[in-house]
KOLKOLKE-120083 format. One line per field, with one value per residue (C-alpha): residue number from 1; x, y, z; chain. Coordinates in Angstrom, 2 decimals. Example, Ala and Ser with C-alpha at 12.3 -4.5 7.8 and 13.67 -1.06 7.14 Angstrom:
residues 2
i [1,2];
x [12.30,13.67];
y [-4.50,-1.06];
z [7.80,7.14];
ch [A,A];
END
This chain:
residues 349
i [1,2,3,4,5,6,7,8,9,10,11,12,13,14,15,16,17,18,19,20,21,22,23,24,25,26,27,28,29,30,31,32,33,34,35,36,37,38,39,40,41,42,43,44,45,46,47,48,49,50,51,52,53,54,55,56,57,58,59,60,61,62,63,64,65,66,67,68,69,70,71,72,73,74,75,76,77,78,79,80,81,82,83,84,85,86,87,88,89,90,91,92,93,94,95,96,97,98,99,100,101,102,103,104,105,106,107,108,109,110,111,112,113,114,115,116,117,118,119,120,121,122,123,124,125,126,127,128,129,130,131,132,133,134,135,136,137,138,139,140,141,142,143,144,145,146,147,148,149,150,151,152,153,154,155,156,157,158,159,160,161,162,163,164,165,166,167,168,169,170,171,172,173,174,175,176,177,178,179,180,181,182,183,184,185,186,187,188,189,190,191,192,193,194,195,196,197,198,199,200,201,202,203,204,205,206,207,208,209,210,211,212,213,214,215,216,217,218,219,220,221,222,223,224,225,226,227,228,229,230,231,232,233,234,235,236,237,238,239,240,241,242,243,244,245,246,247,248,249,250,251,252,253,254,255,256,257,258,259,260,261,262,263,264,265,266,267,268,269,270,271,272,273,274,275,276,277,278,279,280,281,282,283,284,285,286,287,288,289,290,291,292,293,294,295,296,297,298,299,300,301,302,303,304,305,306,307,308,309,310,311,312,313,314,315,316,317,318,319,320,321,322,323,324,325,326,327,328,329,330,331,332,333,334,335,336,337,338,339,340,341,342,343,344,345,346,347,348,349];
x [59.70,60.77,58.78,57.49,58.93,57.16,57.21,54.28,55.29,52.59,54.33,57.57,57.50,57.38,60.85,63.46,61.68,61.47,62.22,65.98,66.27,65.17,63.05,60.88,57.93,60.20,62.35,65.37,67.25,68.99,72.37,74.24,73.56,74.58,74.82,75.03,76.89,76.33,74.82,77.67,80.50,83.71,83.47,80.83,80.80,78.82,76.86,75.87,75.14,75.24,78.33,76.83,76.09,72.81,70.81,72.37,70.48,70.30,72.43,69.43,68.01,71.15,71.51,74.06,77.03,75.29,72.06,73.94,75.68,72.40,70.63,73.58,73.50,69.82,70.54,73.46,72.28,68.55,68.09,70.88,72.97,76.52,78.10,78.06,79.30,79.63,78.82,77.79,77.90,81.51,81.78,85.28,83.58,81.85,83.84,82.94,83.67,86.58,84.64,81.59,83.74,85.40,82.06,80.63,83.75,82.97,79.51,78.68,78.47,81.17,80.08,82.42,83.03,83.80,83.77,83.09,84.92,86.16,89.58,90.03,91.28,92.04,95.79,95.43,92.69,93.43,95.64,93.19,90.30,92.21,93.11,89.45,88.44,87.69,88.18,87.85,87.67,86.31,87.63,85.90,88.28,87.08,90.26,94.06,94.21,94.17,92.47,89.75,89.35,88.72,86.22,84.30,84.51,84.98,87.83,91.63,92.03,93.33,96.62,94.77,92.88,96.08,97.70,94.64,94.88,98.53,97.73,94.90,97.18,99.94,97.44,96.49,93.08,93.82,92.82,91.92,88.93,88.25,84.85,84.76,81.91,82.58,81.05,80.71,83.15,84.80,86.69,85.40,88.64,90.50,88.81,91.73,94.32,92.52,92.47,96.17,97.00,95.02,96.53,100.04,99.21,97.10,93.90,90.56,88.62,84.83,83.19,79.67,77.03,75.90,72.61,69.64,70.42,71.76,70.26,69.76,67.66,69.70,70.49,69.92,69.80,70.88,74.13,75.06,78.13,76.71,78.32,78.54,80.43,82.76,83.62,84.30,86.69,88.56,88.68,90.48,93.54,92.86,91.49,88.56,87.40,84.15,84.48,82.16,78.74,78.65,81.33,79.20,76.47,74.68,77.59,76.45,79.56,79.96,83.65,86.21,89.74,92.11,94.56,94.02,94.32,95.00,93.96,90.23,87.84,84.18,81.32,78.20,75.41,72.76,70.77,71.17,71.42,69.75,70.63,67.52,66.86,69.87,69.71,70.66,70.83,69.07,69.90,69.92,70.12,72.00,68.69,67.54,65.30,65.25,65.20,64.61,65.99,68.41,65.64,62.78,60.31,59.30,61.13,60.47,61.34,63.41,64.78,61.42,60.66,64.12,63.86,60.32,61.55,61.04,62.90,65.15,62.40,60.09,62.83,63.54,59.83,59.68,62.77,61.35,58.11,60.04,61.93,58.86,57.35,60.33,59.39,60.58,62.84,63.95,62.14,65.08,64.73,61.06,60.20,57.85,60.67,60.56,63.79,63.75,63.36,66.54,69.89,72.66,74.46,71.41,70.64,74.12,75.99];
y [63.99,67.62,70.05,73.06,76.44,78.36,81.56,82.03,82.35,83.07,81.51,81.41,85.14,85.86,84.42,87.07,90.14,87.87,87.49,87.00,83.46,79.95,78.61,75.55,75.03,73.36,76.48,75.13,77.64,76.49,78.22,75.46,75.20,72.13,72.90,70.02,71.09,67.93,64.46,62.94,60.99,59.35,56.47,53.76,53.06,49.94,51.66,54.53,53.48,50.54,49.75,51.15,54.47,56.34,58.42,61.83,65.09,66.80,69.94,72.29,71.00,71.92,75.31,77.47,78.86,82.25,80.72,78.87,82.05,83.96,81.39,81.17,84.98,84.90,82.28,84.18,87.77,87.31,84.06,83.92,81.09,81.20,78.03,76.78,73.31,72.30,68.65,66.28,63.69,64.73,68.54,68.58,67.52,70.90,73.01,76.31,75.18,77.55,80.54,79.64,79.39,82.72,84.47,83.05,84.08,87.70,87.68,89.86,88.57,86.18,82.54,79.72,77.71,73.99,71.12,67.38,65.37,61.90,63.48,62.49,65.60,67.38,67.21,69.66,71.88,72.20,75.26,77.08,76.31,77.66,80.84,81.22,81.28,77.68,77.29,73.57,70.24,66.77,63.85,60.46,57.53,54.15,52.08,52.13,49.11,49.81,46.48,47.07,50.54,48.92,46.51,49.38,51.95,49.75,52.05,51.94,55.50,54.99,56.81,59.76,60.20,60.02,62.60,64.82,64.63,65.67,68.55,69.79,69.87,71.62,74.22,75.09,73.43,72.17,70.34,67.94,65.83,62.29,60.61,56.83,54.34,50.87,47.92,44.65,42.04,44.46,47.19,47.07,45.39,48.60,50.92,51.17,51.25,54.14,56.08,55.45,56.55,59.78,60.57,60.24,62.80,65.21,64.37,64.34,61.13,60.77,57.37,57.53,54.85,53.62,55.37,54.22,56.53,54.09,54.14,50.37,50.55,47.62,49.08,46.63,47.80,44.39,44.39,48.01,48.56,50.59,53.41,51.17,48.56,51.19,52.43,48.87,48.36,51.55,50.87,47.61,49.77,53.29,54.98,57.18,60.03,61.78,65.46,67.63,67.59,71.40,71.45,69.47,72.02,71.14,69.07,65.59,63.84,62.71,63.23,61.55,62.47,59.65,58.55,61.83,64.04,66.23,63.79,63.27,60.94,61.41,59.02,60.12,57.78,58.92,55.71,54.48,57.85,60.46,64.07,65.71,67.74,69.98,69.94,73.30,72.33,73.24,71.67,72.81,70.14,70.56,71.09,73.82,72.01,72.90,69.92,70.59,67.18,64.69,62.07,64.30,62.83,66.25,69.24,72.91,74.07,77.25,76.75,77.25,80.32,81.75,81.19,82.59,85.94,85.69,88.39,87.66,88.38,85.88,83.24,83.82,83.47,80.12,78.93,79.99,78.16,75.02,75.03,75.90,72.54,70.50,67.43,66.85,64.03,62.11,59.00,56.81,55.03,54.25,50.75,52.47,54.60,54.99,55.65,58.85,58.38,60.31,58.66,60.48,61.36,63.31,64.94,66.04,64.96];
z [181.81,181.96,184.05,182.18,183.19,185.93,183.83,181.50,177.85,175.31,172.33,170.34,169.62,173.32,174.01,175.72,175.10,173.79,170.13,170.16,171.49,170.51,173.37,173.70,176.02,178.59,179.00,177.12,174.98,171.79,171.51,169.62,165.87,163.87,160.14,157.68,154.54,152.51,152.83,150.81,152.37,151.14,153.63,153.93,157.66,158.44,161.22,158.94,155.35,152.92,150.89,147.69,149.37,149.24,146.80,147.44,147.49,144.09,143.83,143.36,146.65,148.58,150.19,148.40,150.32,150.43,151.75,154.48,155.60,155.58,157.76,160.14,160.32,161.28,163.93,165.46,165.12,165.72,167.65,170.22,168.74,170.13,168.74,165.15,164.21,160.55,159.86,157.09,155.57,155.25,155.37,153.81,150.56,150.40,147.87,149.56,153.12,153.80,152.45,154.55,157.68,156.90,156.41,159.64,161.57,160.71,162.26,165.24,167.87,166.72,167.29,168.24,165.07,164.98,162.52,162.72,160.05,159.22,158.68,155.04,153.28,156.53,155.92,153.03,154.51,158.24,157.89,155.60,157.93,160.90,159.01,157.99,161.66,162.64,166.40,167.09,165.32,166.05,164.02,163.86,164.32,165.51,165.42,165.44,163.14,159.36,158.65,161.21,159.71,156.34,157.88,159.46,156.65,153.56,152.53,152.87,154.18,157.73,157.17,155.65,158.92,160.98,158.69,159.10,162.88,162.79,160.42,162.64,165.66,163.69,162.46,166.03,166.11,169.59,171.58,168.80,169.79,168.59,168.30,168.52,168.09,169.43,167.61,169.45,168.22,165.80,167.66,171.24,172.33,171.38,173.89,176.33,173.54,171.86,175.12,175.78,172.22,172.59,175.99,174.54,171.84,173.85,171.96,173.80,173.21,173.20,172.99,171.52,171.90,168.51,167.71,165.62,162.70,160.12,156.64,156.73,159.93,161.19,164.62,167.45,171.05,172.30,170.32,171.09,173.30,176.18,178.13,181.18,179.18,177.74,181.21,182.38,179.46,180.34,184.07,183.41,182.69,184.00,187.09,186.12,188.34,187.37,186.64,188.72,187.06,187.14,184.45,182.03,181.42,178.18,176.85,175.76,177.11,180.68,181.36,183.57,184.59,183.67,186.38,188.21,185.11,183.34,180.60,180.19,178.42,177.64,177.02,175.18,176.32,173.85,174.21,177.78,179.53,177.28,178.08,176.64,179.80,179.08,175.27,173.74,170.06,166.86,163.50,159.89,157.18,153.93,152.13,154.49,156.95,160.65,163.01,166.69,167.68,166.16,166.39,165.24,162.77,161.44,159.96,159.16,155.66,155.61,152.11,150.40,152.47,151.81,148.05,148.00,149.26,153.02,154.93,157.91,160.45,158.75,158.65,162.34,163.17,161.35,163.23,166.61,165.88,164.96,168.24,170.30,169.40,170.61,172.64,176.19,175.06,172.00,173.22,172.34,175.70,174.97,173.67,171.20,169.73,165.95,164.06,161.95,158.23,157.50,158.35,160.20,156.96,155.77,159.13,160.15,163.28];
ch [A,A,A,A,A,A,A,A,A,A,A,A,A,A,A,A,A,A,A,A,A,A,A,A,A,A,A,A,A,A,A,A,A,A,A,A,A,A,A,A,A,A,A,A,A,A,A,A,A,A,A,A,A,A,A,A,A,A,A,A,A,A,A,A,A,A,A,A,A,A,A,A,A,A,A,A,A,A,A,A,A,A,A,A,A,A,A,A,A,A,A,A,A,A,A,A,A,A,A,A,A,A,A,A,A,A,A,A,A,A,A,A,A,A,A,A,A,A,A,A,A,A,A,A,A,A,A,A,A,A,A,A,A,A,A,A,A,A,A,A,A,A,A,A,A,A,A,A,A,A,A,A,A,A,A,A,A,A,A,A,A,A,A,A,A,A,A,A,A,A,A,A,A,A,A,A,A,A,A,A,A,A,A,A,A,A,A,A,A,A,A,A,A,A,A,A,A,A,A,A,A,A,A,A,A,A,A,A,A,A,A,A,A,A,A,A,A,A,A,A,A,A,A,A,A,A,A,A,A,A,A,A,A,A,A,A,A,A,A,A,A,A,A,A,A,A,A,A,A,A,A,A,A,A,A,A,A,A,A,A,A,A,A,A,A,A,A,A,A,A,A,A,A,A,A,A,A,A,A,A,A,A,A,A,A,A,A,A,A,A,A,A,A,A,A,A,A,A,A,A,A,A,A,A,A,A,A,A,A,A,A,A,A,A,A,A,A,A,A,A,A,A,A,A,A,A,A,A,A,A,A,A,A,A,A,A,A,A,A,A,A,A,A,A,A,A,A,A,A];
END
């Protein structure tokens, strides 16, 4: 359990002066904003959603491009957010994505802008995104085998992802980062091969423990490939040296130098080694709800306030109040943990 800060804070409006930061009662400051642009996706990954897909949000419920930019502006200008990551669903499906990135790149102070994508469509958009101001990109890829890719995603789009990776690198979105989820008996045998492949190309690989955020609620802790197992699979071929912990900061990945470096690999142990103590994130869903934790069971509605005429100060006050109530931890390591009602595709990665 986190210790509460020694300094006395009267409430969310008392943060840095204290109205220009997002603090919680444990003294954590949210500077990293995850913005979901859509709940739709063009893959059907088995650990995320059923083959037939989901009931998508209706268009009127989605924030418009202008509303997204306004809320990001409030977060950056008035609440101390320094990093903005666009997610989904699949954010490349958002028609106004490039324009949203361009508008956010013009904010003062200028936030770091990144994107998490499955890579489908990236081959034709990487250059435009870079020109619009995108700084970094994370691409999800769980296998080097096209047939395993089809098994996992129920789509034959493996080459599209590889083409997207190449386009991102060519556009200057480097270093390209890869996110990989290992599924027992499906692609866990590829762990070392994936790392070797990424090292050859200069990509930075992150393995992520499968989290209980699937729409089917079929996640099973016992069948999950743990961080410890992932490291054992990698150590069978590589020498891993932990990076100094001081370099990690609030980053979710524990990182290792591979064979002495400079190549690195990260493991995000969301389930077995939660990193809630250093969490610096706030989340905005595609329908305008603030979530103070990926695993939160409650949300704060900014969309209704925005569309009802709330000014920026009122929106900021709602956001601060939402973050002030953040729990000490996600509780994912608690036997009593309850999976959120929304799946990952609706929350945003």
